[in-house]
C-alpha positions in Angstrom: 17.6 -21.6 24.2 14.0 -20.4 23.7 12.3 -20.3 20.3 12.5 -16.5 20.0 16.2 -16.4 20.6 16.8 -19.2 18.1 14.7 -17.3 15.5 16.6 -14.1 16.0 20.0 -15.8 15.6 18.8 -17.5 12.4 17.6 -14.3 11.0 20.9 -12.6 11.7 22.7 -15.3 9.8 20.3 -14.9 6.9 20.5 -11.1 6.5 22.6 -11.5 3.4 20.0 -13.7 1.8 17.3 -11.1 2.5 19.4 -8.4 0.8 20.2 -10.7 -2.2 16.5 -11.5 -2.7 15.6 -7.8 -2.4 18.2 -6.9 -5.0 17.1 -9.6 -7.4 13.5 -8.4 -7.2 14.6 -4.8 -7.5 16.3 -5.6 -10.8 13.3 -7.4 -12.2 10.2 -5.4 -11.3 6.7 -6.1 -12.7 3.6 -3.9 -12.7 0.4 -4.6 -10.8 -1.5 -7.7 -12.1 1.5 -8.5 -14.4 3.8 -10.1 -11.8 4.1 -13.5 -13.4 7.9 -13.9 -13.1 7.9 -12.5 -9.6 5.3 -15.0 -8.4 7.1 -17.9 -10.0 10.3 -16.8 -8.2 8.6 -16.7 -4.9 6.9 -20.0 -5.4 10.1 -21.7 -6.4 11.7 -20.6 -3.1 8.9 -22.2 -1.1 8.8 -25.4 -3.1 12.1 -26.4 -1.5 10.7 -26.0 2.0 8.3 -28.1 4.1 5.1 -26.1 3.8 1.8 -25.9 1.9 1.7 -23.5 -1.1 -1.5 -22.4 -2.7 -2.1 -20.0 -5.6 -4.7 -17.4 -4.6 -6.7 -14.5 -5.9 -7.4 -13.1 -9.4 -3.8 -12.2 -10.0 -0.6 -13.9 -9.1 -1.1 -14.2 -5.3 0.3 -17.0 -3.2 -0.4 -18.2 0.3 2.0 -20.4 2.3 0.7 -22.3 5.4 3.0 -23.2 8.2 1.2 -25.6 10.5 2.5 -25.8 14.1 2.9 -29.0 16.1 0.2 -28.0 18.5 -3.3 -26.5 18.0 -3.6 -22.7 18.7 -4.3 -19.4 17.1 -3.9 -18.6 13.5 -2.0 -15.5 12.3 -1.6 -14.2 8.8 1.5 -12.2 7.7 1.2 -10.2 4.5 3.6 -8.6 2.1 3.0 -7.1 -1.4 5.3 -7.5 -4.4 4.2 -5.3 -7.3 6.2 -2.4 -8.7 5.4 1.0 -10.2 5.5 2.6 -13.7 8.5 4.8 -12.7 11.8 5.2 -14.5 14.6 4.6 -12.0 17.0 7.5 -11.7 20.0 6.5 -9.5 23.3 4.7 -9.8 22.5 1.6 -7.7 24.4 -1.4 -9.1 21.2 -3.4 -8.9 18.9 -0.8 -10.5 15.9 -1.8 -12.5 16.6 -3.6 -15.7 13.1 -3.0 -17.0 12.6 0.4 -18.7 9.9 2.5 -17.1 9.2 0.1 -14.3 10.7 0.3 -10.8 10.3 -0.9 -7.2 9.8 2.7 -6.0 7.8 1.9 -2.9 9.8 -0.9 -1.1 7.6 -3.9 -2.0 10.7 -5.8 -3.0 12.0 -5.3 0.6 8.6 -6.5 2.0 8.8 -9.6 0.0 12.4 -10.4 0.8 12.2 -10.1 4.5 9.0 -12.2 4.7 10.4 -15.0 2.5 13.4 -15.4 4.8 11.3 -15.0 7.9 8.9 -17.7 6.7 11.8 -20.0 5.8 13.0 -19.8 9.4 9.6 -20.2 10.9 9.1 -23.4 8.9 12.3 -24.8 10.5 10.8 -24.1 13.9 7.2 -25.3 13.3 7.5 -28.3 15.5 7.8 -25.9 18.4 4.9 -23.7 17.4 1.4 -23.6 18.8 -1.2 -22.7 16.1 -0.3 -21.8 12.6 1.0 -19.0 10.4 -0.3 -18.1 6.9 2.1 -16.2 4.7 0.3 -14.0 2.2 2.3 -12.9 -0.8 0.0 -10.4 -2.5 0.2 -8.8 -5.9 -1.2 -5.5 -7.1 -1.3 -3.3 -4.1 -0.7 -0.1 -6.1 -3.6 -0.3 -8.6 -7.3 -0.3 -7.9 -9.1 -2.6 -7.2 -5.9 -4.0 -5.6 -4.8 -7.5 -5.1 -6.2 -7.9 -1.5 -9.8 -8.1 -2.5 -9.4 -11.0 -4.9 -7.3 -12.9 -2.4 -9.9 -12.4 0.4 -12.6 -13.5 -2.0 -10.6 -16.6 -2.7 -10.3 -17.5 0.9 -6.9 -16.3 2.1 -8.4 -15.3 5.5 -10.4 -18.5 6.1 -9.8 -19.6 9.7 -7.4 -16.7 10.3 -7.8 -14.8 13.6 -5.5 -11.8 13.1 -3.4 -10.2 10.3 -0.1 -8.4 10.6 1.7 -6.3 8.0 4.5 -3.7 7.7 5.7 -1.1 5.3 9.1 0.4 5.1 9.3 4.2 5.4 12.0 6.2 3.7 11.1 9.3 5.7 11.6 7.4 9.0 15.0 7.0 10.5 16.4 3.4 10.2 16.1 1.7 13.5 12.8 3.3 14.4 9.4 1.5 14.4 6.2 3.6 14.0 2.6 2.5 14.7 -0.8 4.0 15.4 -4.1 2.6 16.8 -7.5 3.1 15.2 -7.8 5.0 11.8 -4.2 4.9 10.5 -4.1 5.4 6.8 -6.5 7.3 4.5 -9.2 5.8 2.4 -9.1 6.6 -1.3 -11.3 7.3 -4.3 -10.5 8.3 -7.8 -12.7 10.0 -10.4 -12.8 11.0 -14.0 -15.0 13.9 -15.2 -15.5 14.5 -18.9 -17.0 17.8 -20.0 -18.3 18.3 -23.5 -19.2 21.8 -24.7 -19.0 23.2 -28.3 -15.8 24.0 -30.1 -15.2 27.1 -32.0 -12.9 29.9 -33.2 -11.2 31.9 -30.4 -12.3 35.1 -32.2 -16.0 34.2 -31.9 -16.5 32.8 -28.4 -20.2 33.7 -28.5 -20.7 30.9 -31.0 -19.0 28.2 -28.9 -19.2 26.8 -25.5 -15.8 26.5 -23.8 -15.2 23.3 -22.0 -11.9 24.6 -20.5 -13.8 27.5 -18.8 -16.3 25.0 -17.3 -13.5 22.7 -16.2 -11.6 25.5 -14.6 -14.7 26.5 -12.6 -15.0 22.9 -11.4 -11.4 22.8 -10.2 -12.0 26.0 -8.1 -15.4 24.9 -6.9 -14.1 21.5 -5.8 -12.0 23.0 -3.0 -15.1 24.3 -1.3 -16.0 20.7 -0.4 -13.3 20.5 2.2 -13.6 24.1 3.4 -17.4 24.2 3.6 -18.8 20.6 3.7 -16.3 18.8 5.9 -16.0 19.1 9.7 -12.9 21.2 10.6 -11.9 18.5 13.0 -12.0 15.9 10.2 -9.4 15.3 7.5 -9.8 15.1 3.8 -8.0 16.1 0.6 -9.1 16.6 -3.0 -6.6 16.8 -5.9 -7.0 17.3 -9.6 -4.0 15.4 -11.0 -4.8 15.7 -14.7 -6.6 18.4 -16.8 -6.5 17.2 -20.4 -7.4 20.3 -22.3 -4.6 20.4 -24.9 -5.4 22.1 -28.1 -4.6 25.1 -30.4 -4.0 28.6 -29.2 -6.8 30.0 -31.3 -9.4 27.2 -30.9 -12.0 26.9 -28.2 -11.9 23.4 -26.7 -15.0 21.3 -27.1 -14.1 18.5 -24.7 -11.9 18.2 -21.6 -11.2 15.4 -19.2 -10.2 15.9 -15.6 -8.9 13.2 -13.2 -9.1 13.6 -9.5 -7.9 11.9 -6.2 -9.8 11.9 -2.9 -8.4 10.9 0.5 -10.4 10.6 3.7 -9.7 9.4 7.3 -13.3 8.5 8.0 -15.6 6.4 5.9 -18.6 8.8 6.6 -16.5 11.6 5.0 -16.1 9.5 1.9 -19.9 9.5 1.3 -20.1 13.3 1.8 -17.4 13.9 -0.8 -18.8 11.5 -3.4 -22.3 13.1 -3.1 -20.9 16.7 -3.4 -18.7 15.9 -6.5 -21.8 14.2 -8.1 -23.9 17.3 -7.4 -21.2 19.7 -8.8 -20.9 17.7 -12.0 -24.6 17.8 -12.5 -24.6 21.5 -11.6 -22.0 22.2 -14.3 -24.3 20.8 -16.9 -27.0 23.2 -15.9 -24.9 26.2 -15.3 -22.8 26.1 -18.5 -25.1 24.1 -20.8 -22.6 21.3 -21.3 -22.7 17.6 -21.1 -20.9 16.0 -18.1 -20.0 12.4 -17.5 -18.6 11.3 -14.1 -16.9 8.0 -13.4 -16.3 7.6 -9.7 -14.3 4.7 -8.1 -14.6 4.4 -4.4 -11.8 2.0 -3.7 -9.4 1.5 -0.8 -11.0 1.8 2.7 -9.6 3.7 5.6 -7.0 1.4 7.2 -8.1 0.6 10.8 -5.7 -0.9 13.3 -7.4 -2.9 15.9 -6.6 -1.2 19.3 -6.3 -4.4 21.4 -4.2 -6.2 18.8 -2.0 -3.1 18.4 -1.3 -3.0 22.1 -0.5 -6.7 22.2 2.0 -6.5 19.3 3.7 -3.3 20.3 4.1 -4.5 23.9 5.8 -7.6 22.7 8.2 -5.5 20.6 9.0 -3.2 23.4 9.6 -6.1 25.8 11.9 -7.8 23.3 14.5 -5.0 23.3 15.8 -5.8 19.8 19.3 -4.3 19.6 18.7 -2.9 16.1 15.6 -0.9 17.2 16.3 2.6 18.6 12.7 3.7 19.2 9.1 2.4 19.0 6.7 5.3 18.8 3.2 6.3 17.9 3.7 8.0 14.5 0.1 9.2 14.1 -2.1 8.7 11.1 -0.4 8.4 7.7 -1.5 10.2 4.5 -1.2 7.4 1.9 -3.8 4.7 1.2 -3.1 1.0 1.4 -5.1 -2.0 0.3 -4.1 -3.9 3.5 -7.1 -2.0 4.7 -9.3 -4.7 3.2 -7.8 -7.4 5.4 -8.3 -5.1 8.4 -12.0 -4.9 7.5 -12.3 -8.6 7.8 -10.1 -9.5 10.7 -8.5 -7.5 13.7 -5.2 -6.4 12.2 -2.2 -4.2 12.6 -0.1 -2.5 10.0 3.0 -0.7 11.2 6.1 0.9 9.9 9.8 0.2 9.6 12.2 3.1 9.2 14.5 2.7 6.1 16.0 6.2 5.8 19.4 6.1 4.0 22.6 6.9 5.8 22.9 10.2 4.0 19.6 11.3 5.6 18.6 12.8 2.2 15.0 12.6 1.0 14.4 9.6 -1.3 10.6 9.6 -1.3 8.3 6.7 -2.1 7.0 6.6 -5.7 9.9 8.8 -6.9 12.6 7.8 -9.5 15.1 8.3 -6.7 13.5 6.0 -4.1 16.1 4.2 -2.0 16.1 2.3 1.2 18.7 1.4 3.9 18.8 -2.3 3.6 19.4 -2.6 7.4 15.6 -2.3 7.6 15.1 -5.8 6.2 16.6 -7.5 9.3 14.7 -5.1 11.5 11.4 -6.0 9.8 12.1 -9.7 10.0 13.0 -9.5 13.6 10.0 -7.3 14.6 7.4 -9.4 12.7 9.1 -12.6 13.9 9.1 -11.5 17.5 5.4 -10.4 17.3 4.5 -13.7 15.7 6.2 -15.9 18.3 4.7 -13.8 21.2 1.2 -14.1 19.6 1.3 -17.8 19.1 3.1 -18.9 22.3 1.1 -16.6 24.7 
């Protein structure tokens, strides 16, 4: 029996353990950079196994090294484990026990599959060429993200390639999606504060209305995409918060707007940043107000290395995993992801595991009703395990 067959059989036996770990984590979620108990739970799991454990990063990150019997390539496998500030709204028996906090993106599933996969790879390490580094990363959801700190702390030292997956509630369970090249958008966030002069609504000539200025900015902002971005490029600009609350008969002196930027090319990021800066400066001149712009250029565009993508996807197609119905190019994805920082440093692949529930209803990521079909956990473990063995033993 070859090593891949052995691994697949062991993973099938341990499917119940993956589900149990996922449900424990789902019941006990922790926000980004606050995942102390989650990290302790993960660490305790590995302390019982024959591996090297190292705390890493500026949060609660952990790396686990699995050293093969023979020299060879070095592959990193990454999963995130933070939750979101979302109040869970469903009747799952293992729903969150923490008010206002929920695993609404599937990071509990990522952690569960990787822990069990790592356990089984450890039992097979005397048959492996090269080594595997398991990266358990905190704080994917909140800028600056946990990946940057872990990279700065050396989690990619001596690593040749990095592999990661994300479950997708909009993708049918049993399907695996991937894309080569620019795959997930880069992200920026900004806060614009406008200070005018307050006054009585009956005497607008004596005031300087910050709400009018802010409203003009919201409308003007949309011309960046329509008039400054190549029509064959992709970008989006969103004002997610316009804090102008006040009285019905008072002219507002100060308003604060918060915005979101998404791009699929890093050159586009620069264009948008410059244009927003110019618009903020122009408001000050046009409306005789004071403006203050805080701009956070954070997650890069996630770039999947074409050669590594082909290598991994070919190994998955050749494996003919019985749980996998289809492996397909799903095209670029709209959300941003701090796995992109790893991909900037090493040739990497980030692909997608369908987890749509059996009712085929929409349970979107980041929503109070997010749910996954837990069959995806075994599929993720088998897919990443297959790709890992093929990579090391080739």
